Phi, psi and omega in degrees: 000100187241107179261124181290126179266139176244134182273096182238021179301131181076004182279165176300322183294319176297318179295322178294317180296318178300318178296318178294324175297318180293319176298319179294313182298316180297313181302311180299319182295321181280312190270318188267309192299320179300317178292314182297315182287341178270004171095009178293145179276085183238156175241135183299332180296339182272357183244148171054042187295320181292322179296318178296315182298318177297314179299316179293323180296315182293319181298316178295326176298318182280310188258348182074185180285133177274152187286004178234000000 
């Protein structure tokens, strides 16, 4: 299992990914967790779809496809 590492510390791509991660985390905290913790039958995949897709796009751009 050999994953190619890219040195992108301090890059614009890393900054964008960090911002996307924060947006997703904030969205999940606001929209999903309250409903989940109150016992609602919800699935995390149904929340913050746009934020997750952007985060995954940037992650794939930086790290590429992972072998699992």
